[in-house]
Structures are given as C-alpha cells and as structure tokens.
C-alpha positions in Angstrom: -50.7 35.6 -20.3 -51.8 32.0 -20.7 -49.7 29.7 -18.3 -49.6 27.1 -21.0 -47.4 29.3 -23.1 -44.7 29.5 -20.4 -45.0 25.7 -19.7 -44.5 25.0 -23.4 -41.6 27.3 -23.6 -39.9 25.6 -20.7 -40.5 22.2 -22.5 -39.0 23.6 -25.7 -35.9 24.8 -23.9 -35.4 21.6 -21.9 -35.9 19.3 -24.9 -33.5 21.4 -26.9 -30.9 20.9 -24.1 -31.6 17.2 -24.1 -31.1 17.1 -27.9 -27.8 18.9 -27.4 -26.7 16.2 -25.0 -27.8 13.4 -27.4 -26.0 15.2 -30.3 -22.8 15.3 -28.2 -23.1 11.6 -27.4 -23.5 10.6 -31.0 -20.6 12.8 -32.1 -18.4 10.9 -29.6 -19.5 7.4 -30.4 -16.0 6.6 -31.6 -14.1 8.7 -29.0 -11.7 6.6 -26.9 -13.1 6.0 -23.3 -15.9 8.6 -23.8 -18.7 8.4 -21.2 -22.2 9.3 -22.4 -24.3 12.0 -20.7 -27.9 11.9 -19.9 -30.3 14.9 -19.4 -32.9 14.5 -16.7 -36.0 16.7 -16.2 -38.1 17.5 -13.2 -41.4 19.3 -12.8 -41.1 23.0 -12.2 -43.0 24.7 -9.3 -46.8 24.8 -9.4 -49.4 27.5 -8.8 -51.9 26.5 -6.1 -55.4 27.5 -7.0 -57.0 26.3 -3.8 -55.8 24.5 -0.7 -57.0 21.2 0.7 -59.8 21.2 3.3 -60.5 18.8 6.1 -63.5 16.5 6.1 -66.5 18.0 8.0 -69.2 16.3 10.2 -71.4 15.8 7.1 -69.0 16.4 4.2 -65.8 14.9 2.9 -62.5 16.6 2.5 -61.5 18.4 -0.7 -58.1 18.0 -2.3 -55.9 20.9 -3.2 -55.9 22.2 -6.8 -52.6 23.3 -8.5 -51.5 24.0 -12.0 -48.0 23.0 -13.0 -45.9 25.7 -14.6 -43.7 23.6 -16.8 -40.5 21.5 -16.5 -36.9 22.3 -15.7 -33.5 20.6 -16.1 -32.7 18.7 -12.9 -29.3 17.3 -13.9 -27.0 16.2 -16.7 -25.4 13.0 -15.5 -22.3 11.3 -16.8 -22.8 7.5 -17.3 -19.6 5.8 -16.1 -20.5 2.3 -17.3 -17.6 0.2 -18.7 -16.9 0.5 -22.4 -15.9 -2.4 -24.6 -12.2 -3.1 -25.1 -10.5 -2.7 -28.5 -7.3 -4.6 -29.0 -4.5 -2.4 -30.6 -1.4 -4.5 -29.9 0.5 -1.3 -28.8 2.1 -1.8 -25.4 1.5 1.7 -24.2 -2.2 1.6 -25.1 -3.9 0.9 -21.7 -7.5 0.1 -20.7 -8.8 0.2 -17.1 -11.0 -2.8 -16.2 -12.9 -1.4 -13.2 -14.0 2.0 -11.9 -10.6 3.6 -11.5 -9.0 6.5 -13.5 -5.5 7.0 -14.8 -3.7 10.0 -13.1 -2.0 12.5 -15.4 -0.4 15.9 -14.8 -0.3 19.0 -17.0 2.3 20.7 -14.8 -0.2 22.7 -12.7 -2.7 20.1 -11.5 -3.5 16.4 -11.6 -6.2 15.3 -14.1 -8.1 12.0 -14.3 -8.9 10.0 -17.4 -10.1 6.7 -18.7 -8.4 7.3 -22.0 -5.2 5.2 -22.0 -3.9 6.2 -25.4 -0.4 6.8 -24.1 2.9 6.9 -25.8 6.6 7.5 -25.0 7.9 11.0 -25.9 11.5 11.8 -27.0 12.6 12.0 -23.4 11.2 8.5 -22.6 8.3 10.1 -20.6 4.9 8.3 -20.8 2.4 11.0 -21.9 -1.3 11.2 -22.9 -2.4 12.5 -26.3 -2.5 16.1 -25.0 1.0 15.9 -23.6 0.0 15.4 -19.9 2.5 13.2 -18.1 1.2 9.8 -16.7 1.8 9.5 -13.0 3.0 6.6 -10.9 5.9 5.2 -8.9 9.5 4.8 -10.2 11.8 2.0 -9.2 15.4 2.2 -8.1 17.4 -0.9 -8.7 14.1 -2.8 -9.4 12.5 -1.7 -6.1 9.4 0.5 -6.3 9.2 3.4 -3.9 9.0 7.2 -3.4 6.3 9.6 -4.1 3.8 10.0 -7.0 5.8 11.3 -10.0 5.8 11.2 -13.8 6.6 7.9 -15.4 9.9 8.2 -17.3 11.7 5.2 -18.9 14.4 6.4 -21.4 15.2 3.8 -24.0 18.9 3.2 -23.8 19.2 3.3 -20.1 21.5 0.7 -18.6 21.3 -1.8 -15.7 24.5 -2.4 -13.7 26.3 -5.8 -13.8 25.9 -8.3 -11.0 28.7 -10.6 -9.9 28.0 -14.3 -9.9 27.6 -15.8 -6.5 26.1 -19.2 -7.4 26.5 -21.8 -10.2 24.3 -24.8 -10.4 25.2 -28.3 -11.5 22.6 -30.5 -13.2 22.5 -33.8 -15.1 23.9 -37.2 -14.4 27.2 -38.8 -13.4 27.3 -42.4 -14.8 27.1 -44.8 -11.9 28.5 -47.6 -14.0 31.7 -45.7 -14.9 34.9 -47.2 -13.5 37.2 -45.2 -11.3 39.9 -43.1 -13.1 43.2 -44.8 -13.9 45.9 -42.5 -12.5 49.1 -42.6 -10.5 47.4 -40.4 -7.9 43.6 -40.7 -8.4 43.1 -37.9 -5.9 45.2 -35.6 -8.1 45.4 -36.8 -11.7 47.5 -35.0 -14.3 46.1 -33.3 -17.3 47.3 -36.1 -19.5 45.6 -38.7 -17.4 42.3 -36.7 -17.5 42.6 -36.5 -21.3 43.5 -40.2 -21.7 40.8 -42.0 -23.9 40.9 -44.8 -21.4 39.4 -42.6 -18.8 36.8 -41.0 -21.2 33.8 -42.4 -19.4 35.2 -41.6 -16.0 35.8 -37.8 -16.5 33.2 -35.1 -16.9 34.1 -31.5 -18.0 31.7 -28.6 -18.3 32.1 -24.8 -18.7 29.9 -21.9 -17.9 30.4 -18.1 -18.1 30.4 -16.3 -14.8 30.6 -12.5 -14.2 32.5 -10.2 -11.9 31.2 -7.0 -10.4 32.2 -5.0 -13.6 30.3 -7.4 -15.8 33.4 -9.1 -17.3 32.8 -12.7 -18.3 35.0 -15.5 -17.0 34.8 -19.1 -18.3 34.4 -21.4 -15.2 35.4 -24.9 -16.1 34.6 -27.7 -13.7 36.4 -31.1 -14.1 35.1 -34.1 -12.2 36.4 -37.7 -12.2 35.2 -40.9 -10.5 37.4 -42.1 -7.6 35.1 -44.7 -6.0 31.7 -46.1 -5.6 29.2 -43.2 -5.6 32.0 -40.7 -5.4 33.4 -38.1 -7.8 36.2 -35.7 -7.1 36.0 -32.2 -8.5 38.4 -29.3 -9.3 38.4 -26.1 -11.3 40.5 -25.6 -14.4 41.5 -21.9 -14.0 42.8 -21.5 -17.6 40.1 -19.1 -18.8 39.3 -17.3 -15.5 41.6 -14.4 -16.1 42.5 -14.1 -12.5 45.1 -12.2 -10.5 47.5 -14.9 -9.3 49.2 -12.4 -6.9 46.1 -12.4 -4.7 44.4 -15.2 -2.7 42.3 -17.7 -4.7 40.8 -21.2 -4.3 40.2 -23.5 -7.2 40.4 -27.0 -5.7 42.8 -30.0 -5.4 45.3 -30.4 -8.2 45.6 -26.6 -8.7 47.8 -24.2 -6.9 46.0 -22.3 -4.2 47.2 -19.2 -2.3 48.0 -18.5 0.4 47.5 -22.1 1.6 47.1 -25.2 -0.5 43.7 -27.0 -0.7 44.2 -30.0 1.5 40.6 -31.5 1.4 39.5 -32.8 -2.0 36.4 -31.4 -3.4 34.0 -34.2 -4.0 30.3 -35.1 -4.7 29.1 -38.2 -2.9 25.8 -39.9 -3.9 23.3 -41.9 -1.9 22.4 -45.5 -3.0 19.4 -44.1 -4.8 21.6 -41.9 -7.0 20.7 -38.6 -5.3 23.3 -36.2 -3.8 24.5 -37.0 -0.3 24.7 -33.4 0.9 26.2 -34.4 4.3 29.3 -36.0 2.8 29.7 -33.9 -0.3 32.2 -31.1 -0.2 32.0 -28.2 -2.7 33.3 -25.0 -1.0 33.3 -21.6 -2.6 35.4 -20.8 -5.6 37.1 -17.5 -5.0 39.5 -15.4 -7.1 40.3 -11.7 -7.9 39.8 -10.9 -11.6 42.3 -8.9 -13.5 40.9 -5.5 -14.5 39.8 -4.0 -11.2 36.6 -6.0 -10.4 35.8 -7.0 -6.8 36.9 -10.5 -5.7 34.5 -13.2 -7.0 33.2 -15.7 -4.5 30.7 -18.3 -5.8 29.3 -21.5 -4.6 29.0 -24.6 -6.7 25.6 -26.0 -6.0 24.9 -29.7 -6.8 21.3 -29.3 -5.7 19.3 -31.8 -3.7 17.0 -34.7 -4.3 15.4 -34.9 -7.8 16.4 -31.3 -8.6 20.1 -31.9 -8.1 22.7 -33.9 -10.0 22.3 -37.7 -10.0 24.4 -40.8 -10.3 22.4 -43.3 -12.2 23.1 -46.1 -14.7 23.0 -43.7 -17.7 25.5 -41.8 -19.7 27.3 -38.8 -18.3 25.3 -35.6 -18.9 26.3 -33.4 -16.0 26.7 -29.7 -16.8 27.0 -26.4 -15.2 23.4 -25.3 -15.8 23.0 -21.7 -14.8 24.4 -18.9 -12.6 22.9 -15.7 -11.1 25.4 -13.1 -12.5 25.1 -11.0 -15.6 26.9 -8.2 -17.5 25.5 -4.7 -17.7 22.7 -4.3 -20.2 20.9 -1.7 -22.2 17.1 -1.3 -22.1 15.6 -2.7 -25.3 11.9 -3.0 -24.7 9.2 -2.5 -22.0 6.0 -4.3 -21.1 3.1 -3.4 -18.8 1.4 -5.9 -16.6 -2.2 -6.1 -15.3 -1.0 -4.4 -12.1 0.4 -1.5 -14.0 4.0 -2.5 -13.3 6.4 -1.5 -16.1 9.1 -4.1 -16.7 12.2 -3.5 -18.8 13.9 -6.1 -20.9 17.7 -5.5 -21.2 20.2 -6.7 -23.7 21.9 -8.9 -21.0 18.8 -11.1 -20.9 17.5 -9.7 -17.6 14.2 -8.1 -16.7 13.8 -5.4 -14.2 10.9 -3.4 -12.7 11.1 0.2 -13.8 7.9 1.7 -12.5 4.2 1.3 -11.8 1.2 3.3 -13.1 -1.1 4.8 -10.5 -4.9 4.6 -10.5 -7.4 6.9 -8.7 -10.8 6.0 -7.2 -13.5 8.4 -6.2 -16.5 8.1 -3.9 -18.6 9.9 -6.5 -17.1 9.7 -10.0 -20.3 11.2 -11.5 -19.4 14.4 -9.5 -16.1 15.0 -11.4 -15.9 18.1 -13.5 -15.4 17.5 -17.2 -12.3 19.0 -18.8 -11.1 18.8 -22.4 -9.5 15.7 -24.0 -11.7 13.2 -22.1 -10.2 14.3 -18.8 -11.8 15.2 -15.5 -10.9 17.4 -12.5 -11.9 17.1 -8.9 -15.1 19.0 -7.9 -16.7 19.8 -4.5 -18.9 16.8 -4.9 -16.6 14.1 -6.4 -14.7 13.4 -3.2 -10.9 13.3 -2.7 -9.1 11.0 -5.1 -7.7 7.8 -3.5 -4.4 7.2 -5.3 -3.5 3.5 -5.4 -2.0 0.7 -7.4 -3.6 -2.3 -8.9 -3.3 -5.4 -6.7 -2.8 -3.4 -3.5 -5.2 -0.4 -3.2 -7.8 -1.0 -5.8 -9.6 -3.9 -7.5 -9.2 -2.4 -10.9 -6.7 -3.9 -13.4 -4.9 -2.6 -16.4 -5.0 -4.2 -19.9 -1.9 -3.4 -22.0 -2.3 -3.3 -25.8 -6.0 -2.3 -25.6 -8.1 0.8 -25.4 -11.5 1.3 -23.8 -14.1 2.3 -26.4 -17.0 4.8 -26.0 -19.9 3.5 -24.0 -22.5 5.4 -26.2 -25.3 3.1 -27.1 -26.5 4.2 -30.5 -29.8 2.4 -30.4 -30.6 4.1 -27.1 -29.5 7.5 -28.4 -31.6 7.2 -31.6 -34.6 6.2 -29.5 -34.1 9.2 -27.1 -33.6 11.4 -30.1 -37.0 10.4 -31.5 -38.7 10.9 -28.1 -37.0 14.3 -27.7 -38.0 15.4 -31.1 -41.6 14.5 -30.5 -41.5 16.2 -27.2 -40.2 19.3 -28.8 -42.9 19.2 -31.5 -45.6 18.7 -28.9 -44.5 21.7 -26.9 -44.3 23.7 -30.2 -47.9 22.6 -30.9 -48.9 23.8 -27.5 -47.5 27.3 -28.1 -49.4 27.4 -31.4 -52.6 26.2 -29.8 -52.3 28.7 -26.9 -51.7 31.5 -29.5 -54.9 30.5 -31.3 -56.8 30.6 -28.0 -55.5 34.1 -27.3 -56.3 35.2 -30.8 -59.9 33.9 -30.2 -60.1 36.1 -27.1 -58.9 39.1 -29.0 -61.4 38.6 -31.8 -64.2 38.3 -29.2 -63.4 41.8 -28.0 -63.7 43.2 -31.5 
C-alpha cells in the first residue's frame, strides 16, 4: 500500500487532535484561571531506502535516503502564563500574582488550583466552587502556627477582653497658668478644684479603661498647677467601681490602702516645655474591680519629648488620649492581605490575625495532571509541592477582591485553527490523490 496514505492518515489524526485542543481552549476563554493547552507534533519514524556510503579514492560519498512515514503527537502542553486580573470587589475572591497555586483539599487528597473563586460556607469554612476546603494556617490568640489545615473563620466568634495596662497623656498644660489657690496646694479640696478662680489652673480628663473581664471603668485624672513647670496629679475614683476592701492606689488627696500615698504624683517640665522624666512621678494606678475581675494595674504615661505632654504658653488641652485595653468583641468582617493573612475586625474595634492561606510551588508545573474544576494533582513529573506562605517561602502574592482570567489568546487560537484546518484539508487531499494513483495502477492492469 502507498506509504503516502498512511502518512496522510497520521496527519489527519494529529490535526484532528490539535483541533480538539483548540476547541477546548476557545470553549474556556471565559473560565476563571483557565490555562490554555498547546498540541505539538513530531516526525514519525522513517523508512531507510539506502544507507550512506563513504567517499572513495576517486568518488565522493553518498547520503542516505529515507522516506518519512508521517507525524505523531509529541505532547500536549499546558501554558502557565499569567492571566489578566478581573476586579470583583468580593473579599474572598483571590488571584495569585506569580507562579504559585492555592492548596485545597477534597477530604482524600490535596489539589492545586489557580482559581481563587472562594467563599465562606455555613460553617465559616473557606471553600472553592466545588466544595474543596482551602488550606493554610490558623492563628491562636492572633499568633499563626500549627500544621496545614482547612481555613475556618466562623462569623460571630469572639475575642477575649484585655485589661488596660497603660494610659497615655497628650496635649498641653498652660505654662502661663497661675498656681492653684488652696489652703493646702498639695491636697486641694473638691470645692477648691471646682472654684472658678482656679479654672485655668486645673485640668480634668476622663478615659474608659477595662479590666480582665472587659468591664469598663471611667478613669478620671485631675491635675493642678502647684509651681513653675510643675503640676500635681491625682485620680478621682468616683466612676472606677472598685472594691474598697482590697488594696488600691489612686494618688494624693484620696484614701489609699493599706498605706496612704505619701509622695505627691506630679509632672515636671523642662524649660523648653517638654516632660522632665527624671523628676516626674506618675506611679501605677491599681485597684480591684467589683465583679470578679483580676486587679487592674496601669501606668499613666506622659510620654517624652515632642510625643509627650507639653507645658507651653497656650491653653490647657491635656487629655487622656488612649489606652491598650478593650472589651470582648464579636467578629464582624474579615479582610485578606497580599501575604494571604486573614484579619478579623471585631465589634470592640480591634483587629486580629485569624489565619493565613497557603501557596504551593512546583519545579515543573507543566507536569501536573489536570483534574476537573480547573484543579491539578501531583504527577510523577511535576515534582513534590513546596508548601509555603507569601512573604516567607514564595515570591508570589495574593490579590483580594480579584480573579485571574483565562490566558487563552483568541487571536492566536483562531490563527492556529485556520492553520490546523488547512493542514487537515491538505492531508485529506493527499489521501484522495494517493487513491487516484492506486486507481490508475489498477486500471493499467485491466
């Protein structure tokens, strides 16, 4: 039988396979994170008609003669070029910038995907479109650790309260204020502090602080000027809701147990109006709250230099600015950073790390086996996955609120389709021509 027939048949078969690949690419032009495939051909084996001969003394060498026997499919490669990003605005929609893959689990094995169309299920578990659970690290009390596991962040979870241990003073004490008018300036009465005559010489500010159970206590600081660059300080315990049967310290002018406060609390300023930390005396405020919370011990921090309180020729504006305690809170929203870290926003105004999404890298991603739903599995030639986390183990980053689009190039696919079609037609013509030649031979015999 004519060799050209078999060569043409192999060409038909391979071009049909290539058309199948092109058709699949075009069908997935809008599939999230789809990676296009490319069919590659190679020449099939050849039939040697005569071998090569060496040059002789008076003659030259002769090259070998061989007839090719068609083509064969050498490979179908997956093209892992980066697809464009489409902004969705949905927090759990994630796109990988780089060569890494998300890691998901279907319960029996880990799968790898570039499709970051994730969502929270009814249990607060982060899942892919087919229900596979996204893998990563979970945090305990805001600290990441442990082994690779499913990401689960139930909405409604709580964060424990934290007792206040520091309260900062900020603002200005008027350097032009006159010292307070009182019988005992070191320990003025409530009436003397409230006297309009002393209005410019007294500063009072309140800030809520929290005990270990998250109960709020109003910390009121009263300061009055007693001399040049010096203001004495005490705590008004009226709203602290403290247990008076247990030891507490509030400052001069207030009862203190077990021993009275003998050294006045005071803030002393340098000639340039900054805090003189050496001569200032603001010890810890301590009390036991009513209700079972642990004793509260907090430091009044006047700051230093330009970041602390000042005493300048300007109006009084000193306030208790902030403190580091908070009540318990309920998770209200989550966000995902470029490093894959999931941060929770709680009703008490705090943010806490809840988990981190894992990424996987392969020595040969083209060697991964394709599974359904734009997912891949490890093969004998892909290499072992290197599980890591953005910013530490891989250079890839994660974009929240976006999805990676298909990397199919329609212009290239239509061009390849035309070339493949013409190749198929040419091979079909070759079969027709070979058939006609055989028919001629049969007719000659007649």
